[in-house]
C-alpha positions, 0 to 999 in steps of 0.5 A: 747726393748731398755732401757737407763740405768746407769748400767745393768747385767745379772746372770746365776746361780749366776754368772755374765755372762754379764755387763755394768757399765756405762751409755748405753743401755740394749737391750732385743731382740726376733726373730720371724719366718720370721727374717733374718740376714738382719733383725738382721743387720738393727735392730742393726744399728737402735739401735746403732744410735737411739738418745735416750741418754742424749742430743738426742745422740746415743750410737754411738755418745757416745761410750756407751756400750750395754747389749744384752739379748735374750728374746723370751717372747717379742713374747707373745700373750695374746689376748686370755685366761690367758695363753700366746702363744709363737707361734710367737717366733722363736725356738732356731735353728732359734732365736740363730743364729739371736741373734748372728747375731745381736751381731755381727752386733753391734760389727761390727759397733763399739759397746762394747757388753756384752751379757746374755747366750742364753736359760738360766734362767737368772737374769736381773738387771738394773738401768733405766735412765729416765726411757727411754724404747723404743719398736723397732719392725722391722715390723713397 
């Protein structure tokens, strides 16, 4: 999920571990069992070049910063009952390297990337711009 923001930050135990202080993107990223490094690289390219900033420009065109936060809860399945199932989310040993590959791919494209801390209890704050929020699913 990508949000157009004017600023965003992520804290762990009261310490800011990642932040952007000018217009850019906050990207919440989750991984599922069949995702690969190629999936992560393709997603990075898609989001870096997605024209969702002002005047239909991309982060690549604007040199806009990106804050990436890992979020397994994006794969919550709430179709049955009242308790979400997390079975579609990849376990840490699969998802952590994929999130790292996604960040590395963004940086390889020239993006300025800040991150949260994988697996930590994070407090994410953002000032949405628009608001514009786009769900990007690699299966679609």
